C-alpha positions in Angstrom: 85.0 110.7 100.8 87.2 110.6 103.9 90.9 109.7 103.6 92.1 106.9 105.9 95.8 107.5 105.3 97.8 110.5 104.3 101.1 110.9 102.5 102.2 114.5 101.9 103.9 115.8 98.8 105.1 119.3 97.9 104.9 120.8 94.4 108.3 122.3 94.0 107.4 124.9 91.3 104.4 127.0 90.3 102.7 124.3 88.3 99.4 125.4 86.8 97.1 122.5 87.6 93.6 123.3 86.5 90.6 120.9 86.4 90.2 121.1 82.6 93.9 120.5 81.9 94.1 117.7 84.3 90.9 116.1 82.9 92.4 116.1 79.4 95.7 114.6 80.6 94.1 111.8 82.7 91.9 110.9 79.7 95.0 109.8 77.8 95.5 106.9 80.3 92.2 105.5 81.4 92.0 102.4 83.6 91.5 99.4 81.3 90.5 95.8 82.1 93.2 93.1 82.1 93.3 91.1 78.9 93.6 87.3 79.1 97.4 87.5 78.8 97.9 90.8 80.6 99.2 90.5 84.2 98.1 94.0 85.3 96.9 97.4 84.1 97.0 100.9 85.7 95.1 104.0 84.8 92.7 106.7 86.0 89.0 106.3 86.8 86.3 108.8 87.9 86.6 109.5 91.7 82.8 109.5 91.9 80.3 107.8 89.6 80.6 104.8 87.3 79.1 106.3 84.2 81.4 106.4 81.1 81.0 110.2 81.0 81.8 110.7 84.7 84.6 113.2 85.1 88.1 112.0 85.9 88.6 115.1 88.1 86.3 116.1 90.9 86.8 119.8 91.5 85.4 121.8 94.4 86.4 125.1 96.0 89.8 125.1 94.3 90.6 121.5 95.3 91.0 118.6 92.8 90.4 114.9 93.5 91.6 112.1 91.2 91.7 108.3 91.5 94.0 105.7 90.0 93.0 102.0 89.6 95.3 99.0 89.5 93.8 95.8 88.1 95.9 92.7 88.3 95.5 89.0 87.8 96.3 87.1 91.0 98.6 84.2 90.2 100.2 82.9 93.5 103.9 82.2 93.2 103.4 78.9 95.0 101.0 77.6 92.3 103.5 78.6 89.6 106.4 77.0 91.5 104.6 73.7 92.0 103.5 73.6 88.4 107.1 74.2 87.2 108.5 71.5 89.6 105.9 69.0 88.3 106.7 69.7 84.7 110.5 69.6 85.4 110.2 66.3 87.2 108.2 64.9 84.4 110.8 65.9 81.7 113.7 64.6 83.8 112.0 61.3 84.4 110.9 60.8 80.8 114.1 61.9 79.1 116.6 60.9 81.8 118.4 64.2 81.9 118.8 67.3 84.1 116.6 70.4 83.4 118.8 73.5 84.0 117.8 77.1 84.8 117.4 78.5 81.3 114.9 75.7 80.4 113.2 76.1 83.8 112.7 79.8 83.1 111.1 78.9 79.7 108.8 76.4 81.3 107.8 79.0 83.9 106.9 81.5 81.2 104.8 78.9 79.4 103.0 78.0 82.6 102.3 81.6 83.5 100.8 82.2 80.0 98.6 79.1 80.4 97.4 80.0 83.9 96.8 83.8 83.5 93.4 83.6 81.7 92.1 81.6 84.7 93.5 83.8 87.4 91.3 85.9 89.7 91.3 89.6 89.1 91.9 92.1 92.0 91.2 95.8 91.7 92.6 98.5 94.1 92.1 102.3 94.0 94.3 105.1 95.2 92.9 108.5 95.7 94.9 111.8 95.6 93.8 115.3 96.4 95.6 118.3 94.9 95.6 121.7 96.5 97.2 123.9 93.8 97.0 127.1 95.8 98.8 125.5 98.7 101.2 123.5 96.5 100.3 120.2 98.0 99.4 116.7 96.8 97.8 114.5 99.4 97.7 110.7 98.7 95.3 108.4 100.5 97.8 105.6 101.0 100.1 104.2 103.7 102.4 102.8 101.1 105.0 105.2 99.6 105.4 102.7 96.7 101.7 103.0 95.8 101.8 106.8 96.1 104.8 107.0 93.9 103.1 104.8 91.3 100.2 107.2 91.2 102.5 110.3 91.0 104.7 108.6 88.4 101.7 108.0 86.2 100.4 111.5 86.8 103.9 112.8 85.7 103.7 110.6 82.6 100.3 112.1 81.4 101.2 115.7 82.4 104.7 115.6 80.9 106.3 116.8 84.1 105.4 117.0 87.8 107.9 118.6 90.0 107.0 117.1 93.4 108.8 115.8 96.5 107.8 114.3 99.8 107.2 116.8 102.5 110.1 116.7 105.1 110.8 118.6 108.3 113.9 120.3 109.7 114.0 118.2 112.8 114.1 114.4 113.1 110.5 113.4 113.9 111.7 110.7 116.3 113.4 113.5 118.4 110.1 115.5 118.5 108.0 112.4 119.3 110.3 111.4 122.1 110.3 114.9 123.5 106.5 115.1 123.5 106.2 111.7 125.3 108.8 112.7 127.9 107.0 116.0 128.6 103.5 114.4 128.3 102.6 117.2 126.0 102.6 118.1 122.3 101.9 121.5 120.6 99.9 123.3 117.9 96.6 121.7 118.8 98.1 118.2 119.0 97.5 115.9 122.0 99.0 112.6 122.9 96.8 109.5 122.7 97.5 106.0 124.1 99.8 104.3 121.6 103.4 104.5 120.6 106.4 102.5 119.3 109.7 102.6 121.1 112.9 101.6 119.3 116.4 101.2 120.7 118.8 103.7 119.1 121.3 100.9 118.3 121.0 99.5 114.7 120.0 96.0 115.9 118.0 97.3 118.9 114.6 95.9 119.9 111.2 97.4 119.4 108.5 97.8 122.0 104.9 98.6 121.0 102.7 100.2 123.6 98.9 100.2 123.1 96.1 101.5 125.3 98.4 102.8 127.9 99.0 106.1 129.6 102.1 107.4 127.8 103.1 109.2 130.9 103.5 106.0 132.8 106.7 105.2 134.7 107.4 102.2 132.6 107.5 104.2 129.4 109.5 107.0 130.9 112.1 104.4 132.1 112.5 103.1 128.5 113.0 106.7 127.3 115.6 107.4 130.0 117.4 104.2 128.8 117.8 105.8 125.4 114.8 104.4 123.4 113.2 106.7 120.8 109.6 107.1 119.9 109.2 106.1 116.2 105.4 106.0 116.0 102.8 107.9 118.0 99.0 108.2 118.1 97.8 111.8 118.3 94.6 113.8 118.1 94.3 117.3 116.7 91.9 120.0 117.7 89.2 117.5 118.6 88.7 117.0 114.8 91.2 114.3 113.8 92.9 111.2 115.4 95.7 109.3 113.7 99.0 107.4 113.9 102.1 109.1 112.6 105.5 107.5 112.0 109.0 108.8 111.6 108.6 109.0 107.8 105.7 111.3 108.3 103.2 108.7 107.0 99.8 109.2 108.6 97.7 106.1 109.1 94.4 105.1 110.7 93.2 108.7 110.1 89.8 109.3 111.6 87.6 112.4 111.4 85.5 113.4 114.4 81.8 112.5 114.2 80.8 116.1 114.3 82.7 116.8 111.0 81.0 113.8 109.4 77.6 114.9 110.6 78.2 118.4 109.2 79.1 117.0 105.9 75.9 114.9 105.8 73.9 118.0 106.7 75.7 120.2 104.0 75.4 117.5 101.3 71.7 117.1 101.3 69.9 113.9 100.3 71.7 112.8 97.1 74.9 110.8 96.9 76.8 113.4 94.7 76.0 116.2 97.2 77.2 114.0 100.1 80.4 113.2 98.3 81.2 116.8 97.4 80.4 118.1 100.9 82.6 115.5 102.6 85.5 116.2 100.2 85.3 119.9 100.7 85.1 119.7 104.5 88.0 117.1 104.5 90.2 119.4 102.4 89.4 122.5 104.5 90.3 120.6 107.6 93.5 119.4 106.0 94.5 122.9 105.0 94.2 123.9 108.7 95.8 120.7 110.1 98.8 120.2 107.8 100.5 123.6 108.5 100.0 123.1 112.2 101.5 119.6 112.0 104.5 120.8 110.1 105.2 123.6 112.5 104.8 121.3 115.5 107.5 119.0 113.9 110.0 121.8 113.5 109.0 123.5 110.3 109.3 122.3 106.7 112.7 121.4 105.3 113.3 123.1 101.9 116.1 121.4 100.0 118.8 123.7 98.6 118.2 124.8 95.1 114.4 124.6 95.4 
């Protein structure tokens, strides 16, 4: 149980999220298989274990872990488009008339209904960890759309969920650019060897730097010309390495081998113990890392009225 991506959300009121209450709420929307005529389903599954009675909430040391599953039938648009064209051409040739949009849409619906039962099924999972005491929800996704789908469904089953993305007082691009110019970050963060440079003009170009010394003369020249750093790879306290962008999305998150070894040692020989130990150690690491990251980026922005 190690997140590979991280999107940060702040609970904006003192919401009482307990494991029992959350378990009851999630049970009202379990993940279901797609029926023959159902394009997709979305619901909650157990974060660990495949038994029917496996809990939908994994709770450890005050932290909660949940998992949402999306199941969808894969029907490529090109297949539908070709089938519609074939049917339309057939009608026009047989009846010597033009098929217009309204009829084409009807034909498309009929074709989709006919093809759906034979379509392949794809499943994807999205994990989210909740730290009620710290007022944080952490989503293991690089896609804000997928994270919002999980949060929206969570809001649906709970009745309300006052939450917003974590934002900072200073533009992240300004901080990233300053760090690269100075060859130095702060709060336990250290520069790695990758960044993305973007021209400040709206239609400006993008330069991606990989496996390079970020203090090199070439990069400094680009910065002096007005380019801004919009993505940057960093390490933190010799425990984490990651890529962060100007929306504060953290990707390619990797935990140091020493942390993973510690989790293996703490978890014992069974899979459940390993899962629990890695989850706890991951969350304890995040609870140190996230405040340091936010402070390094200028402090958290609290919207007025919240």
